[in-house]
Structures are given as C-alpha cells and as structure tokens.
mmCIF file of the N, C-alpha and C atoms, coordinates in Angstrom:
data_MODEL
# 
_entry.id   MODEL 
# 
loop_
_atom_site.group_PDB 
_atom_site.id 
_atom_site.type_symbol 
_atom_site.label_atom_id 
_atom_site.label_alt_id 
_atom_site.label_comp_id 
_atom_site.label_asym_id 
_atom_site.label_entity_id 
_atom_site.label_seq_id 
_atom_site.pdbx_PDB_ins_code 
_atom_site.Cartn_x 
_atom_site.Cartn_y 
_atom_site.Cartn_z 
_atom_site.occupancy 
_atom_site.B_iso_or_equiv 
_atom_site.pdbx_formal_charge 
_atom_site.auth_seq_id 
_atom_site.auth_comp_id 
_atom_site.auth_asym_id 
_atom_site.auth_atom_id 
_atom_site.pdbx_PDB_model_num 
ATOM 1   N N  . MET A 1 1  ? -8.372  -16.874 11.882 1.00 0.00 ? 1  MET A N  1 
ATOM 2   C CA . MET A 1 1  ? -8.048  -16.418 13.148 1.00 0.00 ? 1  MET A CA 1 
ATOM 3   C C  . MET A 1 1  ? -6.924  -15.299 13.236 1.00 0.00 ? 1  MET A C  1 
ATOM 4   N N  . ALA A 1 2  ? -7.280  -14.012 13.946 1.00 0.00 ? 2  ALA A N  1 
ATOM 5   C CA . ALA A 1 2  ? -6.627  -12.969 13.864 1.00 0.00 ? 2  ALA A CA 1 
ATOM 6   C C  . ALA A 1 2  ? -5.980  -12.818 15.124 1.00 0.00 ? 2  ALA A C  1 
ATOM 7   N N  . THR A 1 3  ? -5.230  -12.289 15.291 1.00 0.00 ? 3  THR A N  1 
ATOM 8   C CA . THR A 1 3  ? -4.394  -11.894 16.688 1.00 0.00 ? 3  THR A CA 1 
ATOM 9   C C  . THR A 1 3  ? -3.579  -11.191 16.535 1.00 0.00 ? 3  THR A C  1 
ATOM 10  N N  . LYS A 1 4  ? -3.221  -10.068 17.610 1.00 0.00 ? 4  LYS A N  1 
ATOM 11  C CA . LYS A 1 4  ? -2.382  -8.752  18.035 1.00 0.00 ? 4  LYS A CA 1 
ATOM 12  C C  . LYS A 1 4  ? -1.299  -9.144  18.992 1.00 0.00 ? 4  LYS A C  1 
ATOM 13  N N  . ALA A 1 5  ? -1.326  -9.993  19.499 1.00 0.00 ? 5  ALA A N  1 
ATOM 14  C CA . ALA A 1 5  ? -0.333  -11.216 20.235 1.00 0.00 ? 5  ALA A CA 1 
ATOM 15  C C  . ALA A 1 5  ? 1.294   -10.399 20.172 1.00 0.00 ? 5  ALA A C  1 
ATOM 16  N N  . TRP A 1 6  ? 1.857   -9.665  21.072 1.00 0.00 ? 6  TRP A N  1 
ATOM 17  C CA . TRP A 1 6  ? 3.469   -9.519  20.885 1.00 0.00 ? 6  TRP A CA 1 
ATOM 18  C C  . TRP A 1 6  ? 4.059   -11.035 21.438 1.00 0.00 ? 6  TRP A C  1 
ATOM 19  N N  . PHE A 1 7  ? 4.967   -11.564 20.883 1.00 0.00 ? 7  PHE A N  1 
ATOM 20  C CA . PHE A 1 7  ? 5.580   -12.296 21.731 1.00 0.00 ? 7  PHE A CA 1 
ATOM 21  C C  . PHE A 1 7  ? 7.078   -11.915 22.258 1.00 0.00 ? 7  PHE A C  1 
ATOM 22  N N  . ASN A 1 8  ? 7.382   -11.045 22.604 1.00 0.00 ? 8  ASN A N  1 
ATOM 23  C CA . ASN A 1 8  ? 9.113   -10.289 22.705 1.00 0.00 ? 8  ASN A CA 1 
ATOM 24  C C  . ASN A 1 8  ? 9.459   -10.343 24.035 1.00 0.00 ? 8  ASN A C  1 
ATOM 25  N N  . ALA A 1 9  ? 8.944   -11.263 25.289 1.00 0.00 ? 9  ALA A N  1 
ATOM 26  C CA . ALA A 1 9  ? 9.829   -11.395 26.424 1.00 0.00 ? 9  ALA A CA 1 
ATOM 27  C C  . ALA A 1 9  ? 10.037  -12.971 26.437 1.00 0.00 ? 9  ALA A C  1 
ATOM 28  N N  . GLU A 1 10 ? 10.709  -13.349 26.860 1.00 0.00 ? 10 GLU A N  1 
ATOM 29  C CA . GLU A 1 10 ? 11.484  -14.747 27.016 1.00 0.00 ? 10 GLU A CA 1 
ATOM 30  C C  . GLU A 1 10 ? 10.037  -15.337 27.911 1.00 0.00 ? 10 GLU A C  1 
ATOM 31  N N  . SER A 1 11 ? 10.021  -14.858 28.658 1.00 0.00 ? 11 SER A N  1 
ATOM 32  C CA . SER A 1 11 ? 8.876   -15.405 29.531 1.00 0.00 ? 11 SER A CA 1 
ATOM 33  C C  . SER A 1 11 ? 7.788   -15.987 28.143 1.00 0.00 ? 11 SER A C  1 
ATOM 34  N N  . GLN A 1 12 ? 7.357   -15.019 27.693 1.00 0.00 ? 12 GLN A N  1 
ATOM 35  C CA . GLN A 1 12 ? 5.761   -14.940 26.754 1.00 0.00 ? 12 GLN A CA 1 
ATOM 36  C C  . GLN A 1 12 ? 6.383   -16.406 26.106 1.00 0.00 ? 12 GLN A C  1 
ATOM 37  N N  . MET A 1 13 ? 7.274   -16.870 25.958 1.00 0.00 ? 13 MET A N  1 
ATOM 38  C CA . MET A 1 13 ? 8.027   -17.964 24.234 1.00 0.00 ? 13 MET A CA 1 
ATOM 39  C C  . MET A 1 13 ? 8.717   -18.805 24.734 1.00 0.00 ? 13 MET A C  1 
ATOM 40  N N  . GLU A 1 14 ? 8.608   -20.182 24.659 1.00 0.00 ? 14 GLU A N  1 
ATOM 41  C CA . GLU A 1 14 ? 10.352  -21.184 24.767 1.00 0.00 ? 14 GLU A CA 1 
ATOM 42  C C  . GLU A 1 14 ? 10.696  -21.166 23.248 1.00 0.00 ? 14 GLU A C  1 
ATOM 43  N N  . PRO A 1 15 ? 12.259  -20.718 23.435 1.00 0.00 ? 15 PRO A N  1 
ATOM 44  C CA . PRO A 1 15 ? 12.581  -21.043 21.530 1.00 0.00 ? 15 PRO A CA 1 
ATOM 45  C C  . PRO A 1 15 ? 12.213  -22.633 21.393 1.00 0.00 ? 15 PRO A C  1 
ATOM 46  N N  . GLY A 1 16 ? 11.370  -22.857 20.321 1.00 0.00 ? 16 GLY A N  1 
ATOM 47  C CA . GLY A 1 16 ? 11.243  -23.376 19.671 1.00 0.00 ? 16 GLY A CA 1 
ATOM 48  C C  . GLY A 1 16 ? 9.992   -23.770 19.182 1.00 0.00 ? 16 GLY A C  1 
ATOM 49  N N  . THR A 1 17 ? 9.216   -22.519 19.901 1.00 0.00 ? 17 THR A N  1 
ATOM 50  C CA . THR A 1 17 ? 7.848   -22.902 20.138 1.00 0.00 ? 17 THR A CA 1 
ATOM 51  C C  . THR A 1 17 ? 6.588   -22.832 18.705 1.00 0.00 ? 17 THR A C  1 
ATOM 52  N N  . GLU A 1 18 ? 5.622   -23.092 18.435 1.00 0.00 ? 18 GLU A N  1 
ATOM 53  C CA . GLU A 1 18 ? 5.650   -23.051 17.256 1.00 0.00 ? 18 GLU A CA 1 
ATOM 54  C C  . GLU A 1 18 ? 4.338   -22.572 17.442 1.00 0.00 ? 18 GLU A C  1 
ATOM 55  N N  . LEU A 1 19 ? 4.282   -20.968 16.536 1.00 0.00 ? 19 LEU A N  1 
ATOM 56  C CA . LEU A 1 19 ? 3.469   -20.251 16.317 1.00 0.00 ? 19 LEU A CA 1 
ATOM 57  C C  . LEU A 1 19 ? 2.686   -20.254 15.856 1.00 0.00 ? 19 LEU A C  1 
ATOM 58  N N  . PHE A 1 20 ? 2.471   -20.660 14.593 1.00 0.00 ? 20 PHE A N  1 
ATOM 59  C CA . PHE A 1 20 ? 1.603   -20.344 13.973 1.00 0.00 ? 20 PHE A CA 1 
ATOM 60  C C  . PHE A 1 20 ? 1.666   -22.066 12.638 1.00 0.00 ? 20 PHE A C  1 
ATOM 61  N N  . GLN A 1 21 ? 0.123   -22.662 12.444 1.00 0.00 ? 21 GLN A N  1 
ATOM 62  C CA . GLN A 1 21 ? 0.631   -23.377 11.284 1.00 0.00 ? 21 GLN A CA 1 
ATOM 63  C C  . GLN A 1 21 ? -0.005  -23.389 10.250 1.00 0.00 ? 21 GLN A C  1 
ATOM 64  N N  . SER A 1 22 ? -0.376  -23.771 9.428  1.00 0.00 ? 22 SER A N  1 
ATOM 65  C CA . SER A 1 22 ? -0.665  -24.103 8.250  1.00 0.00 ? 22 SER A CA 1 
ATOM 66  C C  . SER A 1 22 ? -0.587  -24.582 6.689  1.00 0.00 ? 22 SER A C  1 
ATOM 67  N N  . GLY A 1 23 ? -1.648  -25.138 6.032  1.00 0.00 ? 23 GLY A N  1 
ATOM 68  C CA . GLY A 1 23 ? -0.947  -26.075 4.930  1.00 0.00 ? 23 GLY A CA 1 
ATOM 69  C C  . GLY A 1 23 ? -0.373  -25.297 3.366  1.00 0.00 ? 23 GLY A C  1 
ATOM 70  N N  . ARG A 1 24 ? -1.219  -23.416 4.144  1.00 0.00 ? 24 ARG A N  1 
ATOM 71  C CA . ARG A 1 24 ? -1.284  -23.295 2.568  1.00 0.00 ? 24 ARG A CA 1 
ATOM 72  C C  . ARG A 1 24 ? 0.423   -22.608 2.601  1.00 0.00 ? 24 ARG A C  1 
ATOM 73  N N  . ARG A 1 25 ? 0.585   -22.157 1.523  1.00 0.00 ? 25 ARG A N  1 
ATOM 74  C CA . ARG A 1 25 ? 1.848   -21.882 0.800  1.00 0.00 ? 25 ARG A CA 1 
ATOM 75  C C  . ARG A 1 25 ? 1.962   -20.159 0.326  1.00 0.00 ? 25 ARG A C  1 
ATOM 76  N N  . PHE A 1 26 ? 3.338   -19.826 1.491  1.00 0.00 ? 26 PHE A N  1 
ATOM 77  C CA . PHE A 1 26 ? 4.206   -18.660 1.945  1.00 0.00 ? 26 PHE A CA 1 
ATOM 78  C C  . PHE A 1 26 ? 4.748   -18.102 0.878  1.00 0.00 ? 26 PHE A C  1 
ATOM 79  N N  . GLN A 1 27 ? 4.439   -17.004 0.888  1.00 0.00 ? 27 GLN A N  1 
ATOM 80  C CA . GLN A 1 27 ? 6.026   -15.810 -0.075 1.00 0.00 ? 27 GLN A CA 1 
ATOM 81  C C  . GLN A 1 27 ? 6.665   -14.876 0.986  1.00 0.00 ? 27 GLN A C  1 
ATOM 82  N N  . LEU A 1 28 ? 7.711   -14.685 0.146  1.00 0.00 ? 28 LEU A N  1 
ATOM 83  C CA . LEU A 1 28 ? 8.393   -13.519 1.011  1.00 0.00 ? 28 LEU A CA 1 
ATOM 84  C C  . LEU A 1 28 ? 8.043   -12.421 0.311  1.00 0.00 ? 28 LEU A C  1 
ATOM 85  N N  . TRP A 1 29 ? 6.922   -11.890 0.940  1.00 0.00 ? 29 TRP A N  1 
ATOM 86  C CA . TRP A 1 29 ? 6.810   -10.409 0.146  1.00 0.00 ? 29 TRP A CA 1 
ATOM 87  C C  . TRP A 1 29 ? 6.952   -9.267  0.375  1.00 0.00 ? 29 TRP A C  1 
ATOM 88  N N  . GLY A 1 30 ? 7.826   -9.245  1.545  1.00 0.00 ? 30 GLY A N  1 
ATOM 89  C CA . GLY A 1 30 ? 8.730   -7.390  1.317  1.00 0.00 ? 30 GLY A CA 1 
ATOM 90  C C  . GLY A 1 30 ? 9.742   -7.753  2.763  1.00 0.00 ? 30 GLY A C  1 
ATOM 91  N N  . HIS A 1 31 ? 10.210  -7.304  2.686  1.00 0.00 ? 31 HIS A N  1 
ATOM 92  C CA . HIS A 1 31 ? 11.598  -7.248  4.051  1.00 0.00 ? 31 HIS A CA 1 
ATOM 93  C C  . HIS A 1 31 ? 11.976  -5.968  3.895  1.00 0.00 ? 31 HIS A C  1 
ATOM 94  N N  . THR A 1 32 ? 12.506  -5.696  5.458  1.00 0.00 ? 32 THR A N  1 
ATOM 95  C CA . THR A 1 32 ? 12.960  -4.164  5.574  1.00 0.00 ? 32 THR A CA 1 
ATOM 96  C C  . THR A 1 32 ? 14.636  -4.450  6.274  1.00 0.00 ? 32 THR A C  1 
ATOM 97  N N  . ALA A 1 33 ? 15.857  -4.836  5.356  1.00 0.00 ? 33 ALA A N  1 
ATOM 98  C CA . ALA A 1 33 ? 17.275  -5.004  6.388  1.00 0.00 ? 33 ALA A CA 1 
ATOM 99  C C  . ALA A 1 33 ? 17.424  -4.096  7.414  1.00 0.00 ? 33 ALA A C  1 
ATOM 100 N N  . SER A 1 34 ? 17.349  -3.260  7.261  1.00 0.00 ? 34 SER A N  1 
ATOM 101 C CA . SER A 1 34 ? 17.870  -2.179  8.594  1.00 0.00 ? 34 SER A CA 1 
ATOM 102 C C  . SER A 1 34 ? 16.845  -2.263  9.892  1.00 0.00 ? 34 SER A C  1 
ATOM 103 N N  . HIS A 1 35 ? 15.499  -3.015  9.395  1.00 0.00 ? 35 HIS A N  1 
ATOM 104 C CA . HIS A 1 35 ? 14.898  -3.369  10.626 1.00 0.00 ? 35 HIS A CA 1 
ATOM 105 C C  . HIS A 1 35 ? 14.309  -4.512  11.048 1.00 0.00 ? 35 HIS A C  1 
ATOM 106 N N  . GLY A 1 36 ? 14.808  -5.505  10.029 1.00 0.00 ? 36 GLY A N  1 
ATOM 107 C CA . GLY A 1 36 ? 14.461  -6.841  10.562 1.00 0.00 ? 36 GLY A CA 1 
ATOM 108 C C  . GLY A 1 36 ? 13.225  -7.504  10.134 1.00 0.00 ? 36 GLY A C  1 
ATOM 109 N N  . GLN A 1 37 ? 13.001  -7.543  9.139  1.00 0.00 ? 37 GLN A N  1 
ATOM 110 C CA . GLN A 1 37 ? 11.102  -7.401  9.640  1.00 0.00 ? 37 GLN A CA 1 
ATOM 111 C C  . GLN A 1 37 ? 10.528  -8.312  8.293  1.00 0.00 ? 37 GLN A C  1 
ATOM 112 N N  . PRO A 1 38 ? 10.868  -9.326  8.213  1.00 0.00 ? 38 PRO A N  1 
ATOM 113 C CA . PRO A 1 38 ? 10.408  -10.097 6.764  1.00 0.00 ? 38 PRO A CA 1 
ATOM 114 C C  . PRO A 1 38 ? 9.026   -10.037 7.240  1.00 0.00 ? 38 PRO A C  1 
ATOM 115 N N  . LEU A 1 39 ? 7.836   -9.789  5.900  1.00 0.00 ? 39 LEU A N  1 
ATOM 116 C CA . LEU A 1 39 ? 6.602   -10.423 5.929  1.00 0.00 ? 39 LEU A CA 1 
ATOM 117 C C  . LEU A 1 39 ? 6.406   -11.779 4.771  1.00 0.00 ? 39 LEU A C  1 
ATOM 118 N N  . LEU A 1 40 ? 5.695   -11.943 5.319  1.00 0.00 ? 40 LEU A N  1 
ATOM 119 C CA . LEU A 1 40 ? 5.298   -13.876 4.533  1.00 0.00 ? 40 LEU A CA 1 
ATOM 120 C C  . LEU A 1 40 ? 3.697   -13.442 4.075  1.00 0.00 ? 40 LEU A C  1 
ATOM 121 N N  . ARG A 1 41 ? 3.563   -13.783 3.127  1.00 0.00 ? 41 ARG A N  1 
ATOM 122 C CA . ARG A 1 41 ? 1.854   -13.495 2.507  1.00 0.00 ? 41 ARG A CA 1 
ATOM 123 C C  . ARG A 1 41 ? 1.256   -14.768 1.792  1.00 0.00 ? 41 ARG A C  1 
ATOM 124 N N  . SER A 1 42 ? 0.357   -15.589 1.828  1.00 0.00 ? 42 SER A N  1 
ATOM 125 C CA . SER A 1 42 ? -0.224  -16.349 1.395  1.00 0.00 ? 42 SER A CA 1 
ATOM 126 C C  . SER A 1 42 ? -1.775  -16.182 1.175  1.00 0.00 ? 42 SER A C  1 
ATOM 127 N N  . THR A 1 43 ? -2.013  -15.420 -0.897 1.00 0.00 ? 43 THR A N  1 
ATOM 128 C CA . THR A 1 43 ? -2.576  -14.772 -1.163 1.00 0.00 ? 43 THR A CA 1 
ATOM 129 C C  . THR A 1 43 ? -3.908  -16.015 -1.264 1.00 0.00 ? 43 THR A C  1 
ATOM 130 N N  . ALA A 1 44 ? -5.065  -14.920 -1.148 1.00 0.00 ? 44 ALA A N  1 
ATOM 131 C CA . ALA A 1 44 ? -6.365  -15.717 -1.803 1.00 0.00 ? 44 ALA A CA 1 
ATOM 132 C C  . ALA A 1 44 ? -6.200  -16.163 -3.338 1.00 0.00 ? 44 ALA A C  1 
ATOM 133 N N  . GLY A 1 45 ? -7.385  -17.117 -2.954 1.00 0.00 ? 45 GLY A N  1 
ATOM 134 C CA . GLY A 1 45 ? -7.307  -17.919 -4.820 1.00 0.00 ? 45 GLY A CA 1 
ATOM 135 C C  . GLY A 1 45 ? -7.005  -18.877 -4.514 1.00 0.00 ? 45 GLY A C  1 
ATOM 136 N N  . PRO A 1 46 ? -6.552  -19.530 -5.841 1.00 0.00 ? 46 PRO A N  1 
ATOM 137 C CA . PRO A 1 46 ? -6.507  -21.206 -5.674 1.00 0.00 ? 46 PRO A CA 1 
ATOM 138 C C  . PRO A 1 46 ? -4.952  -21.377 -5.029 1.00 0.00 ? 46 PRO A C  1 
ATOM 139 N N  . GLY A 1 47 ? -5.305  -22.826 -4.710 1.00 0.00 ? 47 GLY A N  1 
ATOM 140 C CA . GLY A 1 47 ? -4.399  -23.423 -3.336 1.00 0.00 ? 47 GLY A CA 1 
ATOM 141 C C  . GLY A 1 47 ? -3.921  -24.710 -4.527 1.00 0.00 ? 47 GLY A C  1 
ATOM 142 N N  . ARG A 1 48 ? -3.394  -25.715 -3.441 1.00 0.00 ? 48 ARG A N  1 
ATOM 143 C CA . ARG A 1 48 ? -2.212  -26.469 -3.838 1.00 0.00 ? 48 ARG A CA 1 
ATOM 144 C C  . ARG A 1 48 ? -3.977  -27.790 -3.699 1.00 0.00 ? 48 ARG A C  1 
ATOM 145 N N  . GLN A 1 49 ? -3.512  -28.586 -4.118 1.00 0.00 ? 49 GLN A N  1 
ATOM 146 C CA . GLN A 1 49 ? -4.666  -29.624 -3.958 1.00 0.00 ? 49 GLN A CA 1 
ATOM 147 C C  . GLN A 1 49 ? -5.670  -28.881 -4.745 1.00 0.00 ? 49 GLN A C  1 
ATOM 148 N N  . GLY A 1 50 ? -6.136  -27.899 -5.665 1.00 0.00 ? 50 GLY A N  1 
ATOM 149 C CA . GLY A 1 50 ? -7.556  -27.392 -6.226 1.00 0.00 ? 50 GLY A CA 1 
ATOM 150 C C  . GLY A 1 50 ? -8.217  -26.668 -5.155 1.00 0.00 ? 50 GLY A C  1 
ATOM 151 N N  . ARG A 1 51 ? -7.938  -26.682 -3.569 1.00 0.00 ? 51 ARG A N  1 
ATOM 152 C CA . ARG A 1 51 ? -8.483  -25.644 -2.667 1.00 0.00 ? 51 ARG A CA 1 
ATOM 153 C C  . ARG A 1 51 ? -8.865  -24.239 -2.991 1.00 0.00 ? 51 ARG A C  1 
ATOM 154 N N  . LYS A 1 52 ? -9.486  -23.524 -3.021 1.00 0.00 ? 52 LYS A N  1 
ATOM 155 C CA . LYS A 1 52 ? -9.724  -22.365 -3.108 1.00 0.00 ? 52 LYS A CA 1 
ATOM 156 C C  . LYS A 1 52 ? -9.606  -21.324 -1.834 1.00 0.00 ? 52 LYS A C  1 
ATOM 157 N N  . HIS A 1 53 ? -8.866  -20.396 -1.669 1.00 0.00 ? 53 HIS A N  1 
ATOM 158 C CA . HIS A 1 53 ? -8.834  -19.731 -0.238 1.00 0.00 ? 53 HIS A CA 1 
ATOM 159 C C  . HIS A 1 53 ? -9.091  -18.353 -0.771 1.00 0.00 ? 53 HIS A C  1 
ATOM 160 N N  . GLU A 1 54 ? -9.862  -17.718 0.624  1.00 0.00 ? 54 GLU A N  1 
ATOM 161 C CA . GLU A 1 54 ? -11.048 -16.960 -0.207 1.00 0.00 ? 54 GLU A CA 1 
ATOM 162 C C  . GLU A 1 54 ? -10.367 -15.381 1.329  1.00 0.00 ? 54 GLU A C  1 
ATOM 163 N N  . THR A 1 55 ? -9.262  -16.342 1.717  1.00 0.00 ? 55 THR A N  1 
ATOM 164 C CA . THR A 1 55 ? -8.605  -15.065 2.417  1.00 0.00 ? 55 THR A CA 1 
ATOM 165 C C  . THR A 1 55 ? -7.452  -14.608 2.213  1.00 0.00 ? 55 THR A C  1 
ATOM 166 N N  . THR A 1 56 ? -6.346  -13.494 3.026  1.00 0.00 ? 56 THR A N  1 
ATOM 167 C CA . THR A 1 56 ? -5.790  -13.621 2.296  1.00 0.00 ? 56 THR A CA 1 
ATOM 168 C C  . THR A 1 56 ? -5.228  -13.470 3.642  1.00 0.00 ? 56 THR A C  1 
ATOM 169 N N  . ILE A 1 57 ? -3.318  -14.292 4.214  1.00 0.00 ? 57 ILE A N  1 
ATOM 170 C CA . ILE A 1 57 ? -2.866  -14.651 5.426  1.00 0.00 ? 57 ILE A CA 1 
ATOM 171 C C  . ILE A 1 57 ? -1.613  -13.692 5.151  1.00 0.00 ? 57 ILE A C  1 
ATOM 172 N N  . GLU A 1 58 ? -1.345  -12.852 6.087  1.00 0.00 ? 58 GLU A N  1 
ATOM 173 C CA . GLU A 1 58 ? 0.419   -12.241 6.505  1.00 0.00 ? 58 GLU A CA 1 
ATOM 174 C C  . GLU A 1 58 ? 0.470   -12.124 7.727  1.00 0.00 ? 58 GLU A C  1 
ATOM 175 N N  . VAL A 1 59 ? 1.717   -12.490 7.296  1.00 0.00 ? 59 VAL A N  1 
ATOM 176 C CA . VAL A 1 59 ? 2.655   -12.503 8.884  1.00 0.00 ? 59 VAL A CA 1 
ATOM 177 C C  . VAL A 1 59 ? 4.054   -12.129 8.545  1.00 0.00 ? 59 VAL A C  1 
ATOM 178 N N  . LEU A 1 60 ? 3.675   -11.150 9.862  1.00 0.00 ? 60 LEU A N  1 
ATOM 179 C CA . LEU A 1 60 ? 5.204   -10.070 10.214 1.00 0.00 ? 60 LEU A CA 1 
ATOM 180 C C  . LEU A 1 60 ? 6.391   -10.896 11.230 1.00 0.00 ? 60 LEU A C  1 
ATOM 181 N N  . PHE A 1 61 ? 6.879   -11.166 11.003 1.00 0.00 ? 61 PHE A N  1 
ATOM 182 C CA . PHE A 1 61 ? 8.285   -10.863 12.195 1.00 0.00 ? 61 PHE A CA 1 
ATOM 183 C C  . PHE A 1 61 ? 8.438   -9.465  12.645 1.00 0.00 ? 61 PHE A C  1 
ATOM 184 N N  . LYS A 1 62 ? 8.897   -9.178  13.713 1.00 0.00 ? 62 LYS A N  1 
ATOM 185 C CA . LYS A 1 62 ? 8.990   -7.765  13.776 1.00 0.00 ? 62 LYS A CA 1 
ATOM 186 C C  . LYS A 1 62 ? 9.381   -7.382  15.583 1.00 0.00 ? 62 LYS A C  1 
ATOM 187 N N  . PRO A 1 63 ? 10.587  -7.201  15.591 1.00 0.00 ? 63 PRO A N  1 
ATOM 188 C CA . PRO A 1 63 ? 11.909  -7.493  14.988 1.00 0.00 ? 63 PRO A CA 1 
ATOM 189 C C  . PRO A 1 63 ? 12.951  -8.874  15.215 1.00 0.00 ? 63 PRO A C  1 
ATOM 190 N N  . ILE A 1 64 ? 13.827  -9.223  14.192 1.00 0.00 ? 64 ILE A N  1 
ATOM 191 C CA . ILE A 1 64 ? 14.647  -10.246 13.955 1.00 0.00 ? 64 ILE A CA 1 
ATOM 192 C C  . ILE A 1 64 ? 15.915  -9.886  13.611 1.00 0.00 ? 64 ILE A C  1 
ATOM 193 N N  . GLY A 1 65 ? 16.646  -10.603 14.577 1.00 0.00 ? 65 GLY A N  1 
ATOM 194 C CA . GLY A 1 65 ? 18.017  -10.764 14.011 1.00 0.00 ? 65 GLY A CA 1 
ATOM 195 C C  . GLY A 1 65 ? 19.257  -11.614 14.857 1.00 0.00 ? 65 GLY A C  1 
ATOM 196 N N  . ALA A 1 66 ? 20.085  -11.756 14.311 1.00 0.00 ? 66 ALA A N  1 
ATOM 197 C CA . ALA A 1 66 ? 20.950  -13.000 14.799 1.00 0.00 ? 66 ALA A CA 1 
ATOM 198 C C  . ALA A 1 66 ? 21.831  -12.579 15.656 1.00 0.00 ? 66 ALA A C  1 
ATOM 199 N N  . GLY A 1 67 ? 21.740  -13.702 16.462 1.00 0.00 ? 67 GLY A N  1 
ATOM 200 C CA . GLY A 1 67 ? 23.053  -13.404 17.830 1.00 0.00 ? 67 GLY A CA 1 
ATOM 201 C C  . GLY A 1 67 ? 24.072  -14.757 17.832 1.00 0.00 ? 67 GLY A C  1 
# 
C-alpha cells in the first residue's frame, strides 16, 4: 500500500488517530534534528516468526516538534 497523503491540518486528523499498523519490525533509519524528520524503515528479508518480506517499508514523519 502506498499513499502520498499529507496530514498537516487539524481538520485532517484527530490527536491519537492511528495512521499505520504493521506486524513488522521498524528501525530508526535516519533523523535530521534541525528539520525534525525521523525516517523509520522495515527492510525486505527474513522477519519475525520466519516470515520473509519481499518489500521495504519506509515511514517519514515531516516535520515534527514538541510543544
């Protein structure tokens, strides 16, 4: 599943809304502190419980900040 949706307005998403769910393991792959853009990645290959994943999933949060 691929989406190019941008959730950047209060009317588009309520706090606590689940954006994405996966049984795969993700790692913090990159982060730019100056722009607050963490990149999470789940790579192709063997996963938990012996299941092989044929795709890589990347999730980029852009921008984030603490209020």
